[in-house]
C-alpha positions, 0 to 999 in steps of 0.5 A: 468477544471485546474490541482491544482498548489498551496499547502499549508505548514503546521507545523505539531502540536507539544507541546513543553512541549511534545517535551522537555519531550520526549527529556529528558525521552528517551535522545533523540535529540530534533528534533528527539523528535519533529518528533516522536511528531507530529506523536503521538508518546510522551511517552519514551516507545512507542518511544523505540518500535517505534525506536528499535522495535522487532518482540516480540512485535505482538499482540496476533493473537487469539485477531482477532475475529474469529481466534479460529474458523479458526485455529480449522478448519484447524488444523481439514483438517490436522488431516483429510487431507482435501484439503484447497483452498487458495482464493486471490486476483490480486493485490500485496497483495493478490498475496503475503498473497495467497503465503505465506498461500500455502507455510506456509499450505504445510510446515505443511502437509496441503493439499492445492492449490489456486486460484486467479481470473481473473480481466477481467473474474471475476472482484474482491473478492469472485465469484461464478465462482472461488468457484465452481472451487474450490469444483471440485477440492476437497476443503473442505475448502476455505479461502480467503485472501484480500477479502470476507468480503462482500460476503454474497452469496458467503458465502452462496453457500459454505455453500450448496457446504459443504465448510466451508469457512473462510474469512481472510480480511482487508478491511471495511464490509458491513451492513452483515458479510458472514455466514462464518465459520470465518471472520478474520477481524482486523476492524470488530467492535467487534475486540478486536484486537488493530490494525485496518490497516493491510494488507491483508498479515498481516491478513494472517500473523496473521493466520499463527501465531496463526496457528502454535502457535496451532500446536506446543500446538498439539506436531507437532514439537516434531519431526519435526522443526517448520517454521522460520515465519522471513523467511515469512515477505519478502512476508509480506513486498512486500504486506504491501508496496504495498498496501500503508497501514499506517507503523506504530504498527506491519505493522512498525514491518512486513515491517522493518524486511521483508526489510532485508530478501527481502535484503538477497534473500532467496526465488528464485523468489524474487531473480529472480524479484529483478535482473529484476528490477535491485536491487543489495543491501540493499532493500528499500520501494521505491524499492518494492513500485516502482520496485518490487510491479509494476511488481509483480501487472502488471500480474494481470493488464493486463493477469493471476496473478497467474504467480505472485504466481508461482514466488513467490514459485518458487524453480527453479532458470531457471524457476524463471527467465523466470517468472520474464521476461514475469512479466518484459516485462507485466510491461512495457506494462502496463506502455504504456498503462497506458500513453496512458489512463491518456492521453485520462482522461486528454483530457476529464478533460481540455474539462470540464468547471465546477469545479467538486469536484468528478471526475468520467471518462469513456470509452470504450476504457479503460484497466479496469487492470489499471483505478486504476494506472490512477486514482491515478495519476488524484488524485495526478494532481487534488487533487480531488477523482476519479472513472475511468471506463470501459465500455465493453458490457453494463457494468463496472468495475470501481477503484477508489482513494481518498484524505484524506478528502474524505472516498471513500468507504463511498462514494460509500455506499451512491451511493450504490443504482447505483451499482451492487457490490462494496467494499475497503476502505477509499483511495482505492476501486473497483466498477461495474455497468451496463452502463446504471446507469453509469449517475445516478452514476456520479450524485450522486458521484458528489453531494456527493463529493459537499456536503462533501468537502470544498474548503480547502479540494480541495487544497493539503497540505503538513505536515512539520516536522519541521523548520530549521535554516540554521546552523542546515543543516549538515551531520549528518541530514540524518542519524539522521532521518534514526532512523525513517525508513521505511518510507512509508504511516503514517510514510512518509520522513521527511519534513524540511522548510528552509526560505530565502535560497540564491541559488548561482547556478543552472541548468536544466536537462533534460528539466525539473528538477533544480539541485540547490546550496545552501549556508549555514554556513555549505558550499554550498550544493547541491540540486535537485527539480524533475519537477519544471524547470520553477521556478525562481531561482533568489532572497531569497526563502524558501525550503520544503526538505529531507535530503538525503547522496550523495555518489560519488567516495567514497566521502559522501556529504549532497544532499537536495531533494526539495518537493516544493519551493516558493519565500520568503515573506519579 
């Protein structure tokens, strides 16, 4: 089976009348208005909120179904001194949400402790062993974060043990909701909350907003200072970016202001984590996604995710430095394991003679904590929905990633007869099964993919925000588009098309990257194309690029970061 090499370029649709209307009404440059229109923002008020958002525009958290019941139970637990267990997940979303609730609960006088399941021993989500452990620790209330919406049997166990279960989650619910004290999830069919795409930590943060409001009404802060929720946004931004949810609506607010909190580094653990990651100055989405989050994730993938929570809650700089060093070492180990699994998986695919619509690979040699990352790498290379399964003692734990045209959770639901347990959403999911059911699952998954996906679906598509004339590419361009930050899922870095460019000089860097010099009316402009050393730079070329400002010896210059390039067609 061959990797996908061709990529289809498509200009995003933009109604010209809407573009001109928005540019005039919001007093915006036409190019900025065009990009906003392609992202569904056509009204001046909406554009103003997007470009100049404030935290006051957060939605009413009590619009989330179950919020009133959850807040009432937590207020009662505070009054009676009952112990609350925060039950998290082992990824960055779950780790940050756990730290968020624990720190806030303690700050308002709620007795609490936390439990994070071990990926290797317990798998994903609420588990009987974890619930019994919480009960043994004295918990009368369990608050789940980033998990629990499909935990029907586990909710019944809580009832049996006399524990009130509050579920906060953002994953797709199953056909039957757990019988819990409260189920808070924006994607529930009856939830009037206007934004459905929160990360788990975003749902938890809405719980904090609601709980603080109710405690304020009860007079709890009459003689003490209420917690400043802005100071918790560093955790919210970390989890939101790491979970790759769309950076729109509330997620955009949380990340925009959370990055400022990350940059100022009030939290001891964040300071230590930034130091081992080599981050100085302002923190960007890239820094979170590729430098901070992987180190937090590594502990949960290979060992014990509680170390991540300990770091985020730590107040002692020396202790924080030790934990951050451990996470950094775990991340290096994770990278090596990831490379070995990827090499192994690619050998299996290279030997596959069929052209698959969906990929399922399994091995008894793979670490279950890393296969999700490797599945993402395979999706990037083959543009196929991919599930990797780590086998051990007759059972398998799988992790899947998907493409825009394929809803992974719905696919697993269609194949659920061969699965023991599964959960997730459109682009990412986890599962467990017996090894004897593996062949049937492989056949079912591949058949489902083949029935859903067309040839066009299996060809990667690059969406382009606008075509620019050579004279439009100026030093002011990066500053203009920077008004759209922060970039991420749902709000990608703007991408532009330049046709017929002349490359006047080029050289190869590190045997795989292209460093280019392009002739423009404004002068010569440097460009970089990663992993494209094989490209023939002679003749006219079409470029897809994002503009950047390069600073060297105190001098600013324009640089183009090339996403893709091809020969111009006359």
